C-alpha positions as CSV (number, residue, x, y, z in Angstrom):
1,M,0.0,-0.2,0.1
2,N,1.4,3.4,-1.1
3,K,2.4,6.0,1.6
4,K,-0.3,8.5,0.5
5,R,-3.2,6.0,1.0
6,S,-1.9,4.3,4.2
7,L,-1.7,8.1,5.9
8,V,-5.1,8.6,4.7
9,L,-6.5,5.4,6.3
10,A,-4.6,5.8,9.5
11,G,-6.3,9.3,9.7
12,I,-9.9,8.2,8.6
13,L,-10.0,4.8,10.4
14,T,-8.5,6.2,13.7
15,A,-12.1,4.9,15.7
16,S,-11.7,1.6,13.9
17,C,-8.3,0.8,14.5
18,A,-8.8,1.7,18.6
19,A,-11.8,-0.7,18.4
20,L,-9.7,-3.6,17.2
21,I,-6.8,-2.6,19.6
22,G,-8.7,-2.2,22.4
23,P,-9.4,-5.8,23.9
24,S,-6.1,-7.0,22.8
25,L,-4.2,-4.5,24.9
26,A,-6.1,-4.4,28.0
27,G,-4.1,-3.0,30.9
28,Q,-1.8,-1.6,28.2
29,E,-2.8,1.8,28.2
30,P,0.6,3.4,26.8
31,M,0.4,1.5,23.9
32,V,-3.0,2.2,22.6
33,T,-2.1,5.8,23.4
34,A,0.8,5.7,21.3
35,T,-1.2,4.1,18.8
36,M,-4.0,6.6,18.8
37,A,-1.0,9.5,18.9
38,M,0.2,7.8,15.4
39,C,-2.9,7.6,13.9
40,A,-3.6,11.5,15.0
41,D,-0.2,12.4,13.8
42,A,-1.2,10.8,10.1
43,V,-4.3,13.0,10.0
44,F,-2.2,16.1,11.1
45,R,0.3,15.6,8.3
46,L,-2.0,14.6,5.9
47,T,-4.3,18.0,6.4
48,G,-1.3,20.1,7.3
49,V,1.3,19.2,4.8
50,E,0.9,16.5,2.6
51,Q,-1.0,19.0,0.6
52,E,-1.3,16.5,-2.4
53,S,-3.3,13.9,-0.3
54,D,-6.1,16.5,0.5
55,A,-8.6,16.4,-1.9
56,A,-9.3,12.2,-0.9
57,V,-9.5,13.1,2.4
58,I,-11.9,16.2,2.0
59,A,-13.6,14.0,-0.3
60,V,-14.3,11.4,2.2
61,Q,-15.2,14.0,4.8
62,K,-17.8,16.1,2.4
63,G,-19.2,12.2,2.0
64,Y,-20.4,11.9,5.3
65,A,-20.7,15.8,6.2
66,S,-17.9,15.8,8.8
67,R,-17.3,19.3,10.5
68,F,-15.4,20.0,13.6
69,G,-16.4,22.4,16.8
70,F,-15.9,22.6,20.1
71,I,-17.7,21.0,23.3
72,D,-17.1,22.3,27.1
73,R,-16.5,19.9,29.4
74,T,-20.5,18.7,29.7
75,G,-20.8,18.0,26.4
76,K,-22.4,21.3,25.2
77,Q,-21.7,23.0,21.7
78,V,-19.6,25.9,22.5
79,I,-18.4,26.6,19.2
80,A,-20.3,25.3,16.3
81,P,-18.8,22.7,14.2
82,Q,-17.8,24.7,10.7
83,Y,-13.9,23.9,10.4
84,E,-12.3,20.9,8.4
85,Q,-9.9,20.2,11.0
86,T,-8.5,21.6,14.0
87,A,-5.7,21.4,16.6
88,S,-6.3,22.3,20.5
89,F,-6.3,25.4,22.3
90,H,-2.9,26.8,23.7
91,E,-2.5,30.3,25.0
92,G,-6.4,30.7,24.3
93,M,-5.8,30.3,20.7
94,C,-6.4,27.4,18.3
95,A,-5.2,26.7,14.9
96,V,-8.1,25.8,12.7
97,R,-8.5,24.7,8.9
98,V,-10.8,26.3,6.6
99,K,-10.5,26.1,2.5
100,K,-7.2,24.1,2.7
101,R,-5.7,27.0,4.7
102,W,-5.0,27.5,8.4
103,G,-5.8,30.0,10.9
104,F,-6.2,31.0,14.5
105,I,-9.8,31.4,16.4
106,N,-9.9,32.8,20.3
107,R,-11.9,30.6,22.7
108,T,-15.4,32.8,21.8
109,G,-14.8,31.3,17.9
110,K,-13.5,34.2,16.8
111,M,-11.2,34.1,13.6
112,V,-8.4,36.1,15.0
113,V,-5.8,35.4,12.2
114,P,-7.3,34.8,8.9
115,P,-7.1,30.9,7.5
116,T,-4.2,32.0,4.8
117,Y,-1.4,29.4,5.5
118,N,-0.4,26.1,4.2
119,R,1.0,24.9,7.8
120,V,1.2,26.5,11.6
121,L,2.0,25.1,14.9
122,D,0.6,26.0,18.5
123,Y,1.3,29.3,20.2
124,S,3.7,28.8,22.6
125,E,5.3,32.1,24.6
126,G,3.0,34.4,22.6
127,L,4.2,33.4,19.0
128,A,3.1,30.5,16.5
129,P,5.4,29.5,13.7
130,V,3.2,29.2,10.3
131,R,4.1,28.7,6.8
132,E,3.2,30.4,3.7
133,G,4.3,28.6,0.6
134,I,7.5,27.2,1.7
135,V,8.7,29.8,3.9
136,W,8.5,30.0,7.9
137,S,7.8,32.9,9.7
138,Y,6.3,33.6,13.4
139,I,3.4,35.7,14.2
140,D,1.6,37.1,17.4
141,K,-1.5,36.5,18.6
142,E,-3.1,39.6,16.6
143,G,-1.6,38.0,13.6
144,R,1.2,40.6,12.9
145,Q,4.4,39.2,11.9
146,A,6.9,39.2,14.9
147,I,9.9,37.4,12.9
148,A,10.0,38.2,9.4
149,P,10.0,35.1,6.7
150,N,13.5,33.5,6.1
151,N,14.8,30.7,4.2
152,W,14.0,28.4,7.0
153,R,13.1,24.8,6.2
154,T,11.6,23.7,9.3
155,A,10.8,25.7,12.2
156,T,9.6,24.8,16.1
157,A,7.5,26.6,18.4
158,F,9.6,28.8,21.3
159,K,10.3,27.1,24.5
160,N,12.3,29.1,27.3
161,G,12.8,31.6,24.9
162,V,14.4,29.7,22.0
163,A,13.4,27.9,19.1
164,R,15.0,25.6,16.9
165,V,15.3,26.2,12.8
166,A,16.7,24.5,9.7
167,V,18.3,26.1,6.6
168,G,19.0,23.5,4.0
169,D,20.4,20.2,5.8
170,K,21.9,22.6,8.7
171,Q,20.2,23.5,11.9
172,G,20.3,26.0,14.5
173,L,18.7,28.2,17.5
174,I,17.0,31.2,17.1
175,R,15.7,33.8,19.6
176,K,12.7,35.6,19.9
177,D,14.6,38.6,18.0
178,G,15.2,36.1,15.0
179,K,18.8,36.2,15.9
180,F,20.6,32.9,15.8
181,I,22.5,31.5,19.1
182,C,23.9,28.8,17.5
183,Q,24.0,27.3,14.0
184,N,25.4,25.3,11.1
185,L,24.8,22.3,13.1
186,D,24.0,18.4,11.5
187,E,21.1,18.1,14.5
188,I,19.7,19.5,17.8
189,S,17.1,18.1,19.7
190,E,14.1,19.4,20.9
191,P,15.0,21.2,24.6
192,S,15.0,19.1,27.6
193,E,15.9,20.5,31.0
194,Y,17.5,23.3,29.3
195,L,19.6,21.7,27.2
196,F,19.9,20.5,23.7
197,R,21.2,17.5,22.3
198,T,23.2,18.2,19.1
199,K,25.0,16.5,16.3
200,K,28.1,17.5,14.3
201,G,29.2,14.8,11.6
202,S,28.9,11.9,13.3
203,K,29.3,12.6,17.4
204,Y,27.0,14.1,19.7
205,G,27.3,16.9,22.0
206,F,25.0,19.6,24.3
207,V,24.3,23.3,24.2
208,N,22.3,25.2,26.7
209,S,20.0,27.6,26.0
210,N,22.6,30.4,25.3
211,G,24.2,28.8,22.8
212,T,27.0,27.9,24.5
213,L,28.4,24.3,24.1
214,L,28.5,22.7,27.1
215,L,30.1,19.3,25.8
216,E,32.1,19.1,22.4
217,P,30.4,16.5,20.3
218,Q,32.4,13.2,21.1
219,F,30.1,10.6,21.9
220,S,28.8,8.1,18.8
221,D,25.1,8.1,20.2
222,A,23.3,10.3,23.1
223,S,19.5,10.5,24.4
224,N,18.1,13.7,25.8
225,F,18.5,14.8,29.3
226,S,15.5,12.9,31.5
227,E,15.5,13.3,35.5
228,S,18.6,15.3,35.3
229,L,20.3,12.7,33.6
230,A,21.5,11.6,29.7
231,A,22.5,8.2,28.2
232,V,25.6,8.4,26.2
233,S,27.6,6.0,24.1
234,K,31.3,5.9,24.1
235,D,33.3,3.2,22.4
236,G,30.3,0.9,22.2
237,K,29.0,1.3,25.6
238,W,26.5,3.2,27.2
239,G,26.9,5.1,30.4
240,Y,25.2,8.4,31.7
241,I,25.8,12.1,32.5
242,D,24.6,14.8,34.3
243,G,24.1,18.6,33.9
244,F,26.8,19.5,34.4
245,T,28.5,17.0,31.7
246,R,30.2,14.4,34.1
247,M,30.0,11.0,33.6
248,V,28.3,10.0,36.5
249,I,27.5,6.2,35.6
250,P,30.2,4.8,33.5
251,P,29.7,3.2,30.3
252,K,29.4,-0.2,30.7
253,F,26.1,-1.0,29.4
254,D,24.9,-2.4,26.0
255,T,21.8,-0.2,25.9
256,A,20.5,2.4,28.3
257,G,17.0,4.0,28.7
258,D,16.0,7.6,29.9
259,F,14.6,7.5,33.5
260,H,11.4,7.7,35.0
261,N,10.7,7.5,38.2
262,G,14.2,7.1,39.7
263,V,15.1,4.1,37.4
264,A,16.1,3.2,33.9
265,V,15.9,0.1,31.9
266,V,19.5,-1.0,30.8
267,S,20.8,-4.4,29.3
268,V,23.8,-6.5,29.2
269,K,24.6,-9.0,26.9
270,G,21.1,-9.1,25.6
271,K,19.5,-9.0,29.3
272,Y,17.7,-6.4,30.5
273,G,17.6,-5.0,34.2
274,L,16.9,-1.9,35.9
275,I,19.2,1.1,37.3
276,D,18.6,3.9,39.9
277,R,20.2,7.1,39.4
278,R,23.3,6.2,41.3
279,G,24.1,3.1,38.5
280,A,23.1,0.4,41.2
281,Y,20.9,-2.5,40.1
282,R,17.2,-2.6,41.1
283,L,16.7,-5.6,39.3
284,R,19.8,-7.3,37.7
285,P,20.3,-8.1,34.0
286,A,18.6,-11.4,33.6
287,Y,15.5,-10.7,31.5
288,S,14.7,-11.2,27.8
289,Y,12.5,-8.2,28.0
290,L,11.6,-5.4,30.2
291,S,9.0,-2.5,28.8
292,T,9.9,1.0,28.9
293,I,9.1,2.7,32.0
294,L,6.8,5.3,31.4
295,P,5.3,8.1,34.1
296,P,2.1,7.1,35.7
297,E,-1.1,8.4,34.0
298,K,-4.7,8.1,35.0
299,A,-6.6,6.0,32.7
300,V,-10.1,4.7,32.8
301,H,-11.1,0.9,32.3
302,F,-14.0,-0.5,30.5
303,G,-15.0,-3.7,29.3
304,D,-16.1,-5.2,26.1
305,N,-15.5,-3.0,23.3
306,R,-14.9,0.3,25.3
307,F,-11.4,1.6,26.5
308,S,-9.6,4.4,27.6
309,S,-7.1,6.8,25.6
310,L,-5.0,9.9,27.1
311,T,-6.6,11.6,30.0
312,A,-6.6,15.1,30.2
313,E,-8.0,18.0,32.5
314,G,-10.1,14.8,34.4
315,L,-11.8,13.5,31.3
316,T,-10.9,10.7,29.1
317,P,-11.6,9.8,25.9
318,I,-13.5,7.0,24.9
319,I,-14.5,5.2,22.0
320,D,-18.0,2.7,21.8
321,N,-19.2,1.4,18.2
322,S,-16.5,3.0,16.2
323,L,-17.8,6.6,18.0
324,W,-16.4,8.8,20.5
325,G,-17.3,10.4,23.6
326,F,-15.9,11.3,27.3
327,A,-15.6,9.7,30.7
328,D,-14.5,11.0,34.1
329,S,-11.9,9.2,36.2
330,T,-14.5,7.1,37.8
331,G,-15.4,5.6,34.8
332,K,-18.9,7.7,34.4
333,I,-19.9,8.9,31.0
334,V,-20.1,12.2,30.8
335,V,-20.3,13.1,27.0
336,K,-22.2,10.3,25.2
337,C,-20.2,8.6,22.5
338,Q,-21.4,10.3,19.2
339,F,-18.2,11.8,17.8
340,G,-16.2,10.5,14.5
341,Q,-13.4,11.7,16.2
342,V,-12.1,13.5,19.3
343,Q,-8.9,15.2,20.9
344,P,-8.5,15.7,24.5
345,F,-9.7,18.6,26.5
346,S,-7.0,21.7,26.2
347,E,-7.8,24.9,28.1
348,G,-11.7,23.3,28.8
349,L,-12.6,22.7,25.4
350,A,-12.3,19.8,23.1
351,S,-12.5,19.4,19.4
352,V,-14.9,16.9,18.0
353,A,-15.8,15.8,14.3
354,I,-19.4,16.1,13.9
355,F,-21.4,13.8,11.7
356,D,-24.7,14.5,10.1
357,M,-25.0,10.7,10.4
358,P,-23.1,9.2,13.1
359,I,-24.8,5.7,13.0
360,A,-24.1,5.5,9.3
361,V,-20.6,6.5,9.2
362,A,-20.3,4.4,12.5
363,N,-21.6,1.1,10.0
364,A,-19.2,2.9,7.2
365,I,-16.2,2.4,9.0
366,K,-17.4,-1.3,9.9
367,N,-17.8,-1.9,6.9
368,G,-14.9,-0.5,5.0
369,K,-16.9,1.7,2.8
370,M,-14.9,4.4,3.9
371,Y,-11.6,2.9,2.4
372,A,-13.5,2.1,-1.1
373,A,-14.8,6.0,-1.0
374,E,-11.3,6.8,-0.9
375,C,-9.8,4.7,-3.7
376,E,-12.8,5.9,-5.9
377,A,-12.0,9.8,-5.3
378,E,-8.2,8.6,-5.7
379,A,-9.0,7.3,-9.1
380,K,-11.1,9.8,-10.1
381,A,-8.6,12.2,-9.4
382,E,-5.8,10.9,-11.3
383,A,-8.1,10.0,-13.9
384,E,-8.8,13.4,-14.3
385,A,-5.3,14.7,-13.7
386,E,-4.3,12.6,-17.1
387,P,-3.7,14.6,-20.6
388,E,-6.3,14.1,-23.1
389,A,-4.9,12.4,-26.2
390,E,-4.7,14.6,-29.1
391,P,-6.7,13.9,-32.4
392,E,-4.9,12.3,-35.4
393,T,-6.8,14.7,-37.7
394,E,-8.7,17.7,-37.0
395,D,-12.0,16.1,-38.6
396,E,-11.7,13.1,-36.5
397,T,-14.3,12.6,-33.6
398,E,-14.6,10.0,-30.7
399,S,-16.2,7.2,-31.5
400,E,-18.6,5.1,-29.4
401,T,-15.9,2.0,-28.9
402,D,-13.6,4.9,-27.8
403,T,-15.7,6.1,-25.3
404,E,-16.4,2.6,-23.6
405,T,-13.1,1.7,-23.6
406,K,-12.3,5.0,-21.7
407,N,-15.3,4.0,-19.2
408,E,-13.4,0.5,-19.0
409,T,-10.3,2.0,-18.6
410,K,-11.5,4.2,-15.6
411,T,-13.1,1.0,-14.3
412,N,-10.1,-1.2,-14.4
413,L,-8.5,1.5,-12.8
414,V,-10.2,1.7,-9.3
415,E,-10.6,-2.6,-9.7
416,E,-6.4,-2.3,-10.1
417,K,-6.1,-0.4,-6.9
418,E,-8.2,-2.3,-5.0
419,N,-6.4,-5.6,-6.2
420,R,-2.8,-3.9,-5.4
421,S,-4.1,-2.9,-2.0
422,T,-5.0,-6.5,-1.2
423,E,-1.8,-7.9,-2.7
424,Q,0.5,-5.5,-0.2
């Protein structure tokens, strides 16, 4: 199956994926959450970046009249469903998609920043990265340009006064005045505990938010800081450094994970164990597998075909019969399952997809009709994009046989796509 179709299906069939994996992953909420996050990311990439996939996505949505709006914690509609896609509220602003372009609304639903951008990221520290065409810049909450467009290939939201941008195949850090703190690096990680993992050539090091190089690139691999420690690899073995770049746990492990709740998973000779922040074993490496230690999360457990996803602001998205709703921490359903898609609550509001015929949509998901609709839309788009053959003479007209042949070709195109998908 090609990438385009895979991403479309990942986004459209989020609910059905959840229904399938829920029972088999009972008691493993982090895995469920990760899967749902992957599907949500596919939708975002499709609707915000992969412009060539927009036609198929919108065609399927229009087929079931889906629109996104916002509800409050009681399920009451606060902002009417009218958007093709939405993000979540951050700093009182939310990205929304109208006619294939992104803008921002406030909590009353007022369009503060008109939808003119190909892609946007959430507001952070008063600024939002936006892309118009292939050029990134930053705007304030009034939609005014705060940092002028530059030749940045990518840009991230500000955190602690610093943002990461890429120029060509090199990366750097900028301040809110748009000036570089450091640049011409092969890789810079997201900030973790005010430190950035950097890469130059084949070696890793660390810089701080002032752009000061704390540790020259010298490690063959490295992780981000977690609980003030970062795993680093040197001469084929892993150890840990602290925020002062001191090697506090000597490199003696074959693999080393991040610290969570005071422990980290490490391995020696193919066996896994747990160490504490001093490097002492909590569990000696004698196990074939140990799950990554994740921060504790509140979860709501349901039976049958219901399961819980990411909890936010005391409410958990749940799915029942391929439709979404919300439950509280006791398992009580607060907002009944009626939406085609939801996002966790943020700043008191949650984005939800409204369908004119929710039961029909649920049945369509189960029966695979949405997949068929996507294939048909894609085939039609490709057929219409094919250039028409030039007639051999000015007097020659299309015969009845030619018309039948063209219709047969279009039919075969749809069948070929379905067969190819099945084979793959």
